[in-house]
Z-matrix of the N, CA and C atoms (Angstrom, degrees):
N
C 1 1.452
C 2 1.516 1 108.13
N 3 1.301 2 115.67 1 126.46
C 4 1.458 3 119.56 2 -179.07
C 5 1.524 4 112.93 3 -124.21
N 6 1.306 5 117.66 4 -2.67
C 7 1.453 6 121.00 5 -179.35
C 8 1.535 7 109.37 6 -67.09
N 9 1.333 8 117.57 7 111.91
C 10 1.465 9 120.47 8 -177.21
C 11 1.530 10 113.60 9 -59.17
N 12 1.310 11 117.89 10 -35.14
C 13 1.464 12 120.02 11 -179.75
C 14 1.523 13 110.82 12 -65.18
N 15 1.321 14 116.83 13 -41.56
C 16 1.465 15 120.66 14 178.76
C 17 1.523 16 110.42 15 -67.17
N 18 1.331 17 116.43 16 -44.31
C 19 1.471 18 119.56 17 178.32
C 20 1.523 19 111.50 18 -61.67
N 21 1.320 20 117.76 19 -38.97
C 22 1.459 21 120.49 20 178.21
C 23 1.525 22 111.28 21 -65.63
N 24 1.323 23 116.45 22 -38.36
C 25 1.474 24 119.78 23 177.52
C 26 1.523 25 110.27 24 -63.34
N 27 1.322 26 116.49 25 -44.10
C 28 1.463 27 120.39 26 179.10
C 29 1.525 28 110.27 27 -67.01
N 30 1.332 29 116.91 28 -40.64
C 31 1.470 30 120.11 29 178.31
C 32 1.530 31 110.22 30 -59.29
N 33 1.318 32 116.70 31 -41.33
C 34 1.464 33 120.40 32 178.49
C 35 1.527 34 110.22 33 -62.33
N 36 1.318 35 117.42 34 -40.31
C 37 1.469 36 121.64 35 179.19
C 38 1.524 37 111.95 36 -69.13
N 39 1.332 38 117.36 37 -20.86
C 40 1.467 39 121.37 38 177.56
C 41 1.522 40 112.01 39 -77.80
N 42 1.311 41 117.44 40 -15.64
C 43 1.467 42 120.44 41 177.80
C 44 1.514 43 108.14 42 -72.49
N 45 1.323 44 115.57 43 122.53
C 46 1.456 45 120.83 44 -174.25
C 47 1.525 46 110.25 45 -121.86
N 48 1.303 47 115.53 46 -174.88
C 49 1.453 48 121.28 47 178.27
C 50 1.512 49 113.23 48 -87.97
N 51 1.323 50 117.33 49 -0.28
C 52 1.465 51 121.65 50 -179.55
C 53 1.519 52 109.44 51 -123.97
N 54 1.317 53 116.16 52 130.69
C 55 1.455 54 121.09 53 179.49
C 56 1.523 55 111.54 54 -57.51
N 57 1.332 56 116.93 55 -39.71
C 58 1.458 57 120.77 56 -179.18
C 59 1.525 58 111.43 57 -60.77
N 60 1.323 59 116.19 58 -44.17
C 61 1.464 60 119.97 59 178.78
C 62 1.522 61 110.94 60 -66.42
N 63 1.325 62 116.60 61 -41.37
C 64 1.468 63 120.15 62 177.18
C 65 1.523 64 110.38 63 -55.42
N 66 1.330 65 116.12 64 -47.14
C 67 1.465 66 120.74 65 -177.47
C 68 1.519 67 111.36 66 -65.16
N 69 1.323 68 116.87 67 -46.52
C 70 1.463 69 120.67 68 -179.50
C 71 1.529 70 111.25 69 -60.57
N 72 1.315 71 115.52 70 -51.73
C 73 1.462 72 119.73 71 -173.29
C 74 1.530 73 112.39 72 -70.41
N 75 1.327 74 117.30 73 -40.02
C 76 1.465 75 120.09 74 179.09
C 77 1.525 76 110.73 75 -65.31
N 78 1.311 77 116.71 76 -42.52
C 79 1.475 78 119.97 77 179.12
C 80 1.524 79 109.75 78 -62.94
N 81 1.316 80 116.84 79 -44.90
C 82 1.458 81 120.48 80 179.14
C 83 1.523 82 110.26 81 -60.40
N 84 1.323 83 116.53 82 -43.36
C 85 1.455 84 120.77 83 -179.63
C 86 1.527 85 110.92 84 -60.58
N 87 1.312 86 116.85 85 -39.29
C 88 1.467 87 121.10 86 179.87
C 89 1.529 88 112.78 87 -74.82
N 90 1.323 89 117.18 88 -39.68
C 91 1.463 90 121.92 89 -170.83
C 92 1.524 91 113.41 90 -88.50
N 93 1.301 92 117.62 91 -47.88
C 94 1.468 93 120.59 92 -169.05
C 95 1.526 94 115.32 93 -111.11
N 96 1.306 95 117.25 94 -32.51
C 97 1.459 96 120.54 95 -172.53
C 98 1.531 97 114.31 96 -56.97
N 99 1.329 98 119.57 97 -46.69
C 100 1.470 99 118.95 98 -175.76
C 101 1.533 100 114.42 99 -59.17
N 102 1.312 101 117.84 100 -28.85
C 103 1.465 102 121.17 101 -177.71
C 104 1.520 103 113.00 102 -88.85
N 105 1.307 104 117.82 103 -3.23
C 106 1.465 105 120.95 104 -177.18
C 107 1.527 106 111.64 105 -77.70
N 108 1.313 107 114.82 106 152.75
C 109 1.464 108 121.31 107 174.07
C 110 1.530 109 109.12 108 -67.50
N 111 1.304 110 116.16 109 156.75
C 112 1.468 111 121.76 110 -176.75
C 113 1.526 112 112.49 111 -56.86
N 114 1.341 113 117.94 112 -38.78
C 115 1.469 114 119.32 113 -179.55
C 116 1.524 115 111.34 114 -67.74
N 117 1.329 116 117.59 115 -34.69
C 118 1.464 117 120.77 116 177.07
C 119 1.521 118 110.94 117 -72.44
N 120 1.319 119 117.32 118 -35.81
C 121 1.464 120 119.91 119 175.27
C 122 1.520 121 110.28 120 -62.81
N 123 1.313 122 116.69 121 -40.40
C 124 1.466 123 120.59 122 177.53
C 125 1.528 124 110.44 123 -64.84
N 126 1.322 125 117.08 124 -37.68
C 127 1.466 126 120.94 125 177.80
C 128 1.540 127 109.61 126 -64.25
N 129 1.331 128 117.18 127 -39.83
C 130 1.462 129 120.53 128 177.37
C 131 1.526 130 110.20 129 -62.21
N 132 1.322 131 117.19 130 -42.54
C 133 1.463 132 119.97 131 178.03
C 134 1.523 133 111.07 132 -62.16
N 135 1.326 134 116.83 133 -37.10
C 136 1.466 135 120.09 134 176.10
C 137 1.530 136 110.28 135 -67.09
N 138 1.321 137 116.65 136 -39.68
C 139 1.468 138 121.32 137 179.92
C 140 1.519 139 111.02 138 -60.83
N 141 1.328 140 117.46 139 -45.14
C 142 1.463 141 119.49 140 -176.32
C 143 1.524 142 112.86 141 -73.81
N 144 1.319 143 116.99 142 -2.69
C 145 1.463 144 120.49 143 172.82
C 146 1.531 145 110.97 144 -81.58
N 147 1.332 146 116.23 145 -10.03
C 148 1.471 147 120.46 146 -179.69
C 149 1.526 148 110.39 147 -71.78
N 150 1.309 149 115.28 148 161.59
C 151 1.462 150 121.59 149 177.73
C 152 1.527 151 110.64 150 -68.06
N 153 1.326 152 116.39 151 150.84
C 154 1.458 153 121.80 152 -179.75
C 155 1.531 154 112.21 153 -55.44
N 156 1.329 155 116.55 154 -44.25
C 157 1.465 156 119.77 155 -178.65
C 158 1.521 157 111.61 156 -61.47
N 159 1.320 158 116.97 157 -40.04
C 160 1.465 159 120.52 158 178.05
C 161 1.525 160 110.60 159 -65.53
N 162 1.333 161 116.40 160 -48.91
C 163 1.469 162 120.12 161 179.12
C 164 1.520 163 111.38 162 -57.50
N 165 1.315 164 116.41 163 -44.94
C 166 1.460 165 120.19 164 -179.28
C 167 1.529 166 110.62 165 -62.57
N 168 1.305 167 116.72 166 -43.83
C 169 1.466 168 120.37 167 178.28
C 170 1.516 169 112.13 168 -61.20
N 171 1.314 170 117.06 169 -41.77
C 172 1.464 171 120.91 170 -179.90
C 173 1.525 172 111.00 171 -67.72
N 174 1.333 173 116.62 172 -43.93
C 175 1.459 174 120.18 173 -175.52
C 176 1.528 175 112.93 174 -73.85
N 177 1.313 176 117.23 175 -26.54
C 178 1.459 177 119.86 176 177.90
C 179 1.518 178 111.83 177 -89.67
N 180 1.315 179 117.05 178 -8.85
C 181 1.453 180 120.36 179 -178.94
C 182 1.519 181 113.77 180 83.38
N 183 1.305 182 117.73 181 7.53
C 184 1.468 183 121.47 182 178.65
C 185 1.523 184 111.59 183 -73.28
N 186 1.316 185 115.40 184 -26.35
C 187 1.463 186 121.49 185 178.58
C 188 1.517 187 108.30 186 -135.64
N 189 1.308 188 116.30 187 149.84
C 190 1.461 189 120.40 188 176.24
C 191 1.531 190 108.63 189 -83.09
N 192 1.322 191 116.97 190 132.95
C 193 1.471 192 118.91 191 176.93
C 194 1.520 193 110.26 192 -73.96
N 195 1.320 194 117.49 193 161.82
C 196 1.460 195 119.37 194 172.38
C 197 1.537 196 109.04 195 -56.35
N 198 1.304 197 116.19 196 149.01
C 199 1.468 198 121.36 197 -174.23
C 200 1.528 199 112.75 198 -53.89
N 201 1.324 200 117.62 199 -37.79
C 202 1.466 201 119.84 200 -177.40
C 203 1.526 202 113.03 201 -71.53
N 204 1.347 203 117.86 202 -11.30
C 205 1.455 204 121.73 203 176.76
C 206 1.532 205 113.11 204 -106.24
N 207 1.311 206 118.42 205 -6.58
C 208 1.470 207 121.91 206 -171.61
C 209 1.524 208 113.52 207 -54.88
N 210 1.314 209 117.89 208 -52.86
C 211 1.463 210 120.93 209 -177.70
C 212 1.527 211 110.81 210 -64.34
N 213 1.313 212 117.30 211 -40.48
C 214 1.458 213 121.38 212 179.39
C 215 1.524 214 111.10 213 -64.42
N 216 1.320 215 117.03 214 -42.22
C 217 1.459 216 120.96 215 178.52
C 218 1.535 217 109.91 216 -61.54
N 219 1.318 218 116.88 217 -41.54
C 220 1.472 219 119.54 218 178.20
C 221 1.532 220 111.22 219 -63.67
N 222 1.308 221 116.85 220 -38.52
C 223 1.463 222 120.39 221 177.60
C 224 1.522 223 110.92 222 -65.16
N 225 1.307 224 117.10 223 -42.56
C 226 1.465 225 120.98 224 178.05
C 227 1.522 226 110.05 225 -63.31
N 228 1.316 227 116.88 226 -43.94
C 229 1.466 228 120.63 227 179.19
C 230 1.527 229 111.25 228 -59.31
N 231 1.305 230 116.80 229 -34.31
C 232 1.469 231 120.93 230 -178.95
C 233 1.522 232 112.27 231 -70.65
N 234 1.317 233 118.43 232 -17.01
C 235 1.469 234 121.31 233 -179.70
C 236 1.526 235 112.48 234 -97.40
N 237 1.317 236 117.20 235 4.92
C 238 1.476 237 121.18 236 -175.61
C 239 1.529 238 111.35 237 -59.47
N 240 1.321 239 114.49 238 142.76
C 241 1.456 240 121.40 239 173.61
C 242 1.529 241 107.52 240 -119.20
N 243 1.288 242 116.82 241 156.17
C 244 1.468 243 121.38 242 176.78
C 245 1.523 244 109.54 243 -77.64
N 246 1.331 245 114.77 244 141.72
C 247 1.458 246 119.84 245 176.93
C 248 1.507 247 110.13 246 -119.65
């Protein structure tokens, strides 16, 4: 996906109420998202529709994500940066 308007819309949706989530999701969007297949990009958009508490639990490993998000969550976790 290279459409700047679409990427900006998704970037805005990645802004969360937690700094940790902001960092994880923004980094993933910059590093991995553009190279993903369209179906995986759509899965990411579905993932970021989840509640902050759920996302945080999945990304920290405190909770198991739904099976259809498992691989994506692992990919996002691999792009984490220290804040």
